C-alpha positions as CSV (number, residue, x, y, z in Angstrom):
1,X,-24.5,-8.8,19.2
2,X,-27.7,-10.3,20.1
3,X,-30.5,-8.5,18.1
4,X,-32.7,-9.0,21.7
5,X,-30.7,-6.7,22.8
6,X,-31.4,-3.9,20.4
7,X,-34.1,-1.4,20.7
8,X,-35.2,-1.0,16.8
9,X,-37.6,2.0,17.7
10,X,-40.2,3.6,15.7
11,X,-38.2,4.6,12.9
12,X,-36.8,1.3,12.1
13,X,-40.1,0.0,12.0
14,X,-41.4,2.5,9.7
15,X,-38.4,1.9,7.2
16,X,-39.2,-1.9,7.1
17,X,-42.6,-1.9,6.6
18,X,-42.2,1.2,3.8
19,X,-39.6,-1.1,2.5
20,X,-41.5,-4.5,2.7
21,X,-44.6,-2.3,0.9
22,X,-42.0,-1.5,-1.9
23,X,-41.1,-5.2,-2.1
24,X,-44.7,-5.6,-2.4
25,X,-45.3,-3.0,-5.3
26,X,-42.2,-4.1,-7.3
27,X,-43.5,-7.3,-7.6
28,X,-47.2,-6.2,-8.3
29,X,-45.4,-4.3,-11.1
30,X,-43.3,-6.9,-12.1
31,X,-40.1,-4.8,-11.5
32,X,-36.7,-6.4,-10.5
33,X,-36.7,-4.4,-7.1
34,X,-33.2,-5.4,-6.2
35,X,-32.3,-2.0,-4.9
36,X,-35.7,0.2,-4.7
37,X,-37.1,-0.9,-1.6
38,X,-33.5,-0.6,0.0
39,X,-33.4,3.1,-0.8
40,X,-36.9,3.8,0.1
41,X,-36.4,2.5,3.7
42,X,-32.4,4.0,3.9
43,X,-34.5,7.4,3.8
44,X,-36.5,6.5,6.6
45,X,-33.8,4.9,8.9
46,X,-29.8,5.4,7.7
47,X,-28.8,2.8,10.5
48,X,-31.3,0.0,9.4
49,X,-28.9,-2.0,7.4
50,X,-26.9,-2.7,11.3
51,X,-30.2,-3.8,12.8
52,X,-31.0,-5.9,10.1
53,X,-27.4,-7.6,10.4
54,X,-27.6,-8.3,14.0
55,X,-30.2,-10.6,13.3
56,X,-27.6,-13.2,11.7
57,X,-25.2,-15.8,13.3
58,X,-23.0,-15.4,10.6
59,X,-21.9,-13.0,7.8
60,X,-19.7,-13.6,4.9
61,X,-18.8,-10.5,2.4
62,X,-16.9,-10.9,-0.8
63,X,-15.2,-7.8,-2.7
64,X,-13.0,-7.1,-5.1
65,X,-13.4,-6.2,-9.0
66,X,-13.8,-9.3,-10.6
67,X,-15.8,-12.3,-9.7
68,X,-17.8,-11.5,-6.9
69,X,-21.2,-12.5,-8.3
70,X,-20.0,-15.9,-9.2
71,X,-18.0,-16.3,-6.0
72,X,-20.7,-14.8,-3.7
73,X,-23.3,-17.4,-5.7
74,X,-21.5,-20.1,-5.0
75,X,-20.5,-19.9,-1.5
76,X,-24.7,-19.4,-1.0
77,X,-24.8,-22.3,-3.1
78,X,-22.7,-24.3,-1.2
79,X,-24.2,-23.7,1.7
80,X,-27.8,-24.6,0.8
81,X,-26.6,-27.7,-0.6
82,X,-25.1,-28.5,2.5
83,X,-28.6,-27.5,4.3
84,X,-27.7,-24.2,5.9
85,X,-30.7,-21.6,5.5
86,X,-28.8,-18.7,4.0
87,X,-29.9,-15.7,2.3
88,X,-27.8,-13.2,0.0
89,X,-28.1,-10.4,-2.7
90,X,-27.1,-12.8,-5.5
91,X,-29.0,-10.8,-8.3
92,X,-25.8,-8.5,-8.0
93,X,-27.3,-5.5,-6.5
94,X,-24.0,-4.9,-4.5
95,X,-24.5,-1.3,-3.0
96,X,-25.9,-0.3,0.3
97,X,-29.8,-0.2,-1.2
98,X,-29.1,-3.7,-2.9
99,X,-27.8,-5.6,0.3
100,X,-30.6,-3.8,2.3
101,X,-33.0,-5.1,-0.1
102,X,-31.7,-8.6,0.5
103,X,-32.2,-8.5,4.2
104,X,-35.4,-6.9,4.3
105,X,-36.7,-9.8,1.4
106,X,-35.5,-12.7,4.0
107,X,-37.7,-10.8,7.0
108,X,-41.0,-12.0,8.1
109,X,-43.9,-9.7,8.4
110,X,-43.1,-9.3,12.5
111,X,-39.1,-8.3,11.0
112,X,-37.9,-11.7,12.1
113,X,-34.5,-13.1,9.7
114,X,-35.7,-16.3,8.2
115,X,-32.1,-17.4,7.2
116,X,-29.2,-17.3,10.2
117,X,-26.3,-16.8,7.4
118,X,-25.8,-14.1,4.9
119,X,-23.7,-14.1,2.0
120,X,-22.8,-10.5,0.8
121,X,-21.6,-9.0,-2.5
122,X,-19.9,-6.0,-1.6
123,X,-19.3,-3.3,-4.2
124,X,-15.6,-1.8,-3.9
125,X,-16.7,1.8,-3.3
126,X,-19.7,0.9,-0.7
127,X,-17.1,-1.2,1.6
128,X,-16.9,1.8,3.8
129,X,-20.8,2.0,4.7
130,X,-21.6,-1.7,4.3
131,X,-18.6,-3.8,6.3
132,X,-19.1,-1.4,9.8
133,X,-22.4,-2.0,10.0
134,X,-22.6,-5.8,9.0
135,X,-19.3,-6.7,10.8
136,X,-18.6,-9.6,9.0
137,X,-16.8,-12.8,10.2
138,X,-15.2,-13.4,6.8
139,X,-14.2,-11.0,3.6
140,X,-13.2,-12.8,0.6
141,X,-11.4,-10.3,-1.7
142,X,-11.1,-11.6,-5.3
143,X,-9.0,-9.1,-7.5
144,X,-8.1,-5.3,-8.0
145,X,-8.2,-4.0,-11.6
146,X,-9.1,-0.5,-12.9
147,X,-13.0,-0.4,-13.3
148,X,-15.5,2.8,-13.4
149,X,-12.7,5.6,-13.0
150,X,-15.5,7.9,-12.6
151,X,-16.7,6.1,-9.4
152,X,-13.7,4.7,-7.7
153,X,-10.2,6.4,-8.9
154,X,-7.2,4.4,-9.1
155,X,-6.8,1.4,-7.3
156,X,-4.9,2.6,-4.6
157,X,-8.2,4.5,-3.2
158,X,-10.2,1.4,-3.2
159,X,-7.4,-0.2,-1.6
160,X,-6.8,2.2,1.1
161,X,-10.9,2.4,1.7
162,X,-10.8,-1.3,2.4
163,X,-7.8,-1.3,4.8
164,X,-8.8,1.4,6.5
165,X,-12.4,-0.1,6.7
166,X,-11.1,-3.6,8.1
167,X,-8.7,-1.8,10.3
168,X,-12.3,-1.0,12.4
169,X,-13.0,-4.8,12.0
170,X,-10.6,-6.5,14.3
171,X,-12.3,-9.5,14.9
172,X,-13.0,-10.3,11.0
173,X,-11.3,-12.9,8.9
174,X,-9.7,-12.1,5.9
175,X,-9.7,-14.8,2.4
176,X,-7.3,-13.0,0.0
177,X,-6.0,-13.9,-3.4
178,X,-2.2,-14.7,-3.1
179,X,-1.8,-14.5,-6.8
180,X,-2.7,-10.8,-6.8
181,X,-0.1,-8.4,-5.2
182,X,-2.9,-5.3,-4.8
183,X,-5.1,-7.8,-2.9
184,X,-2.1,-9.0,-0.7
185,X,-1.1,-5.6,0.3
186,X,-4.7,-5.3,1.9
187,X,-3.9,-7.9,4.7
188,X,-0.5,-6.8,5.1
189,X,0.3,-6.7,9.2
190,X,-3.1,-8.3,9.8
191,X,-3.3,-11.7,11.6
192,X,-6.5,-13.3,10.7
193,X,-5.4,-13.9,7.1
194,X,-5.5,-16.9,5.0
195,X,-4.5,-17.3,1.0
196,X,-5.6,-19.0,-2.0
197,X,-3.9,-19.3,-5.2
198,X,-3.2,-21.2,-8.2
199,X,0.4,-23.0,-8.7
200,X,0.0,-23.4,-12.3
201,X,3.2,-22.9,-14.3
202,X,2.0,-21.6,-17.4
203,X,4.3,-21.3,-21.0
204,X,4.4,-17.5,-21.1
205,X,6.1,-16.1,-17.8
206,X,5.8,-12.6,-19.0
207,X,2.7,-10.6,-20.2
208,X,1.2,-11.6,-23.6
209,X,1.2,-8.6,-26.2
210,X,-1.8,-6.3,-25.3
211,X,-2.1,-8.0,-21.6
212,X,-2.8,-5.5,-19.1
213,X,-0.9,-5.9,-15.8
214,X,-2.4,-3.3,-13.3
215,X,0.2,-4.0,-10.2
216,X,3.4,-4.3,-11.6
217,X,5.1,-2.6,-8.7
218,X,6.0,-3.5,-5.1
219,X,3.2,-2.0,-2.8
220,X,5.9,-1.7,-0.2
221,X,8.9,0.3,-2.3
222,X,7.6,0.4,-5.7
223,X,10.0,-1.6,-7.5
224,X,8.9,-3.5,-10.4
225,X,7.9,-7.2,-9.3
226,X,9.2,-9.7,-11.4
227,X,7.1,-13.2,-12.0
228,X,8.2,-16.8,-11.5
229,X,5.2,-17.3,-13.8
230,X,2.4,-15.6,-14.7
231,X,-1.6,-16.0,-15.4
232,X,-3.5,-12.8,-16.2
233,X,-3.4,-9.1,-15.7
234,X,-1.3,-8.8,-12.7
235,X,-1.9,-12.3,-11.6
236,X,0.9,-14.7,-10.4
237,X,4.0,-15.9,-8.4
238,X,5.7,-12.5,-8.3
239,X,8.1,-11.0,-5.8
240,X,10.1,-8.4,-5.1
241,X,14.2,-7.8,-5.8
242,X,14.4,-5.2,-3.6
243,X,12.5,-5.7,-0.4
244,X,11.1,-9.0,1.1
245,X,7.8,-8.3,-0.3
246,X,6.5,-11.7,-2.4
247,X,3.7,-13.9,-3.1
248,X,2.6,-15.6,0.3
249,X,2.0,-19.4,0.5
250,X,-1.5,-19.9,-0.1
251,X,-3.2,-22.3,2.1
252,X,-5.6,-23.1,-0.7
253,X,-3.9,-24.2,-3.7
254,X,-5.3,-25.2,-7.1
255,X,-3.2,-27.6,-8.8
256,X,-3.4,-29.6,-11.8
257,X,-5.7,-27.4,-13.5
258,X,-7.4,-28.7,-16.8
259,X,-9.1,-25.5,-18.7
260,X,-9.2,-27.0,-22.1
261,X,-12.9,-27.5,-22.0
262,X,-15.1,-27.5,-18.9
263,X,-12.8,-26.8,-15.7
264,X,-11.2,-29.3,-13.7
265,X,-8.7,-29.2,-10.9
266,X,-7.2,-30.1,-7.3
267,X,-7.8,-28.1,-4.6
268,X,-5.2,-28.9,-1.9
269,X,-6.1,-27.7,1.9
270,X,-2.5,-27.3,3.4
271,X,-3.3,-27.4,6.7
272,X,-5.1,-30.5,6.7
273,X,-2.6,-32.2,3.9
274,X,-6.2,-33.1,2.2
275,X,-7.2,-32.8,-1.3
276,X,-10.3,-32.7,-3.1
277,X,-11.4,-33.1,-6.9
278,X,-13.0,-30.3,-8.2
279,X,-15.2,-30.7,-11.8
280,X,-17.2,-27.7,-13.0
281,X,-19.5,-26.7,-15.7
282,X,-17.6,-23.9,-15.8
283,X,-15.0,-22.4,-18.4
284,X,-12.1,-20.1,-18.6
285,X,-9.0,-20.1,-16.6
286,X,-10.0,-17.1,-14.6
287,X,-13.0,-19.0,-13.1
288,X,-10.8,-21.1,-11.3
289,X,-10.4,-18.3,-9.0
290,X,-14.0,-18.0,-8.8
291,X,-14.4,-21.7,-7.9
292,X,-11.3,-21.8,-5.4
293,X,-12.4,-18.5,-3.4
294,X,-15.8,-19.8,-3.3
295,X,-14.9,-23.6,-2.0
296,X,-11.6,-22.2,0.3
297,X,-14.7,-19.7,2.2
298,X,-17.2,-22.9,2.3
299,X,-14.3,-24.9,4.1
300,X,-13.4,-22.2,6.6
301,X,-17.3,-21.8,7.5
302,X,-17.0,-25.5,7.9
303,X,-18.9,-27.1,5.0
304,X,-17.6,-30.9,4.3
305,X,-15.1,-31.3,1.8
306,X,-17.3,-34.1,0.6
307,X,-20.2,-31.6,0.0
308,X,-18.1,-29.5,-2.2
309,X,-17.3,-32.1,-4.2
310,X,-20.4,-33.6,-4.9
311,X,-22.3,-30.3,-5.4
312,X,-20.3,-28.0,-7.7
313,X,-20.6,-30.1,-11.0
314,X,-24.3,-29.2,-11.0
315,X,-24.0,-25.3,-10.4
316,X,-25.2,-23.3,-13.0
317,X,-24.5,-19.4,-13.5
318,X,-26.1,-16.5,-12.6
319,X,-27.8,-14.1,-15.8
320,X,-25.2,-13.1,-17.7
321,X,-22.3,-14.9,-16.5
322,X,-21.9,-16.2,-20.0
323,X,-25.5,-17.4,-19.8
324,X,-26.7,-19.4,-23.1
325,X,-29.6,-19.5,-24.9
326,X,-31.4,-20.8,-28.6
327,X,-31.7,-17.2,-30.7
328,X,-33.0,-18.0,-34.0
329,X,-31.7,-21.7,-34.1
330,X,-28.3,-20.5,-33.0
331,X,-26.4,-21.4,-29.8
332,X,-26.3,-17.4,-28.2
333,X,-24.2,-16.5,-25.3
334,X,-24.7,-13.6,-22.8
335,X,-22.0,-12.3,-20.9
336,X,-21.5,-9.1,-18.9
337,X,-18.3,-6.8,-20.1
338,X,-17.2,-3.9,-17.3
339,X,-13.5,-3.4,-17.6
340,X,-10.3,-4.3,-19.6
341,X,-9.4,-7.4,-18.0
342,X,-13.1,-8.3,-17.9
343,X,-13.0,-8.1,-22.0
344,X,-9.8,-9.8,-22.3
345,X,-10.2,-12.9,-20.3
346,X,-13.8,-13.6,-21.8
347,X,-12.5,-13.6,-25.2
348,X,-9.6,-16.0,-24.6
349,X,-12.3,-17.9,-23.4
350,X,-14.9,-17.9,-26.5
351,X,-12.8,-17.2,-29.4
352,X,-11.2,-20.6,-29.5
353,X,-14.7,-22.2,-29.6
354,X,-15.4,-23.7,-33.4
355,X,-17.4,-22.0,-36.1
356,X,-18.4,-18.7,-37.4
357,X,-19.4,-15.8,-35.2
358,X,-21.4,-12.7,-34.9
359,X,-21.0,-10.3,-31.8
360,X,-23.6,-7.8,-30.3
361,X,-21.6,-5.5,-28.0
362,X,-23.9,-3.4,-25.9
363,X,-22.0,-0.3,-24.0
364,X,-24.0,2.1,-21.7
365,X,-22.6,4.8,-19.7
366,X,-25.1,5.2,-17.0
367,X,-24.4,5.5,-12.8
368,X,-24.7,1.6,-12.7
369,X,-22.0,0.9,-15.8
370,X,-19.7,3.7,-15.3
371,X,-20.1,7.0,-16.8
372,X,-16.1,7.2,-18.2
373,X,-16.2,4.4,-21.2
374,X,-12.4,5.2,-21.7
375,X,-11.5,2.3,-20.6
376,X,-12.9,0.5,-24.2
377,X,-9.7,1.6,-25.4
378,X,-7.6,-0.4,-23.1
379,X,-9.5,-3.5,-24.0
380,X,-8.1,-5.8,-26.9
381,X,-10.8,-5.4,-29.1
382,X,-8.0,-6.3,-31.8
383,X,-8.6,-9.6,-31.2
384,X,-12.3,-9.5,-33.2
385,X,-10.3,-8.8,-36.4
386,X,-10.6,-12.5,-37.1
387,X,-12.0,-14.1,-40.2
388,X,-14.4,-16.4,-38.3
389,X,-16.0,-13.0,-36.9
390,X,-18.5,-11.6,-39.8
391,X,-20.5,-9.0,-38.3
392,X,-19.9,-7.2,-34.9
393,X,-23.1,-5.2,-34.1
394,X,-22.7,-2.2,-32.2
395,X,-25.8,-1.1,-29.4
396,X,-26.3,1.1,-26.5
397,X,-26.0,4.9,-25.4
398,X,-22.2,4.5,-26.3
399,X,-22.9,2.4,-29.6
400,X,-20.8,4.9,-31.6
401,X,-17.8,5.1,-29.5
402,X,-17.6,1.3,-29.6
403,X,-17.8,1.0,-33.6
404,X,-14.7,4.0,-33.2
405,X,-12.9,1.6,-31.3
406,X,-13.4,-1.5,-33.3
407,X,-12.8,0.9,-36.8
408,X,-9.1,1.4,-34.9
409,X,-9.0,-1.9,-33.8
410,X,-8.6,-2.5,-37.4
411,X,-12.2,-4.1,-38.5
412,X,-13.4,-3.4,-41.5
413,X,-16.3,-1.1,-41.6
414,X,-18.5,-3.4,-43.7
415,X,-18.3,-5.6,-40.6
416,X,-19.6,-3.4,-38.2
417,X,-23.2,-1.8,-37.4
418,X,-24.5,0.9,-35.6
419,X,-27.7,0.2,-33.9
420,X,-28.5,1.3,-30.5
421,X,-31.5,0.2,-29.5
422,X,-32.1,-2.8,-27.7
423,X,-34.7,-4.6,-29.4
424,X,-33.5,-3.4,-33.0
425,X,-29.8,-4.5,-32.2
426,X,-31.4,-8.1,-31.4
427,X,-33.0,-8.3,-35.0
428,X,-29.9,-7.4,-36.6
429,X,-27.8,-10.2,-34.8
430,X,-30.7,-12.8,-36.0
431,X,-30.1,-12.3,-39.4
432,X,-26.5,-13.0,-39.4
433,X,-26.2,-16.5,-40.9
434,X,-23.1,-17.7,-38.5
435,X,-22.8,-20.6,-36.2
436,X,-22.9,-18.9,-33.3
437,X,-24.1,-15.6,-31.4
438,X,-22.4,-13.6,-28.8
439,X,-23.7,-10.6,-26.6
440,X,-21.4,-8.8,-24.7
441,X,-23.5,-6.4,-22.7
442,X,-22.4,-3.6,-19.8
443,X,-24.3,-3.7,-16.7
444,X,-27.4,-1.6,-17.1
445,X,-28.2,-3.3,-20.6
446,X,-27.3,-6.7,-19.3
447,X,-30.5,-7.8,-17.9
448,X,-32.6,-6.2,-20.9
449,X,-31.0,-8.6,-23.7
450,X,-31.9,-11.5,-20.8
451,X,-35.3,-10.4,-20.8
452,X,-35.2,-10.3,-24.6
453,X,-33.7,-13.8,-25.3
454,X,-36.0,-15.6,-22.7
455,X,-38.9,-14.0,-24.5
456,X,-37.8,-14.4,-28.2
457,X,-35.6,-17.5,-27.3
458,X,-35.3,-20.0,-24.8
459,X,-32.5,-20.5,-22.5
460,X,-30.3,-23.4,-22.3
461,X,-31.4,-26.1,-20.2
462,X,-29.6,-25.8,-16.7
463,X,-28.7,-29.6,-17.0
464,X,-27.3,-29.1,-20.3
465,X,-23.3,-27.7,-21.1
466,X,-23.9,-24.4,-19.1
467,X,-21.4,-22.6,-21.0
468,X,-19.1,-19.9,-20.3
469,X,-19.5,-17.8,-17.0
470,X,-18.7,-14.3,-17.0
471,X,-15.8,-12.7,-14.5
472,X,-18.4,-10.6,-12.8
């Protein structure tokens, strides 16, 4: 829709300038201001997002459970490296208030957008509000795992919500994770669907002990899916023995994955029969999916293959995506955790690192984290019962429950320290005479620890080894 054809009216302008003034106040008082200006503006004009989004030529939305922030930021990075003016909500404020705030910040004083392309991270529970208003050209779906059950309910609810939403967006193209049967179910019956997937045969064809598989059943007939090979969660090469449902052939394929250290793999583009060699500073097999999804999206919107290949090695991660600091003279890695799959995959990546370790785990139960923290009992914290882990400090509003979980995971009580305070828990961590520190934090505590670490220590230089990015 042409922005000049929309009569915005008095309420739009009142909301817009209220939002702009809120942005100014947040900056004045050094607040993050990633959602508040949008919340103020939407109270005045609930349709504000529709008006703001109509100014952009191309809109890309990224949704799913894990990997949204990394995928969104990497798409944005690719566009900027290619010289495309782009804006997004890369801080992770992915509900409607955060999206509106990002678009208000992109406008000049007269309400004109400065960018022509927008890349939006969209909360799974907010797709019904955001997507119809912005009408994205492309929707990227990463994966679906149980997350914040008090907000999202079960996975069937989230998947149905997205399917119902995209039914009203017939011109929108979908880019789906072929390796996740729950994601594939979203696009069944739609013509404009492309898939990405990882074709790597691993040693284990079935889940490891304590591995979580959310979508082990066929979404068409309910039969147990069988796997030719298996990655993690429910991701892999699956098929149903009772009906025709199976992993679709991927349009963008990751081949020859090397995840022994920094990630390296070949991206093969099926319709062009071409390949690009991708090297990244990220670690962890799960990040292959984030890089693959972002690279595929960039190719769909005509970013040159050479630009993607050349720019990826310099990409650095966002706050808490296993961001690295120097604290008390030791490497300290900060990671966001929010669900069992995320915890398991982060620990698979960091625990093989050499040296003696101390952990700080900060769990809150505010709205941004999810009030239901029962997921702690599904995550494989038993992996922390290891001789190279000397101490685990439990912090946050649910520090006591985290400590109980660790006790049932087999950790000796002498290894567990209960310290709910943010600054105090960081002080306790700094007393541990180990080789490396790790901080695993839920969303609302993540930025507090990042702020303290920047104040009390120092961030690892961006041209150094960027370490281990998070799943989110």
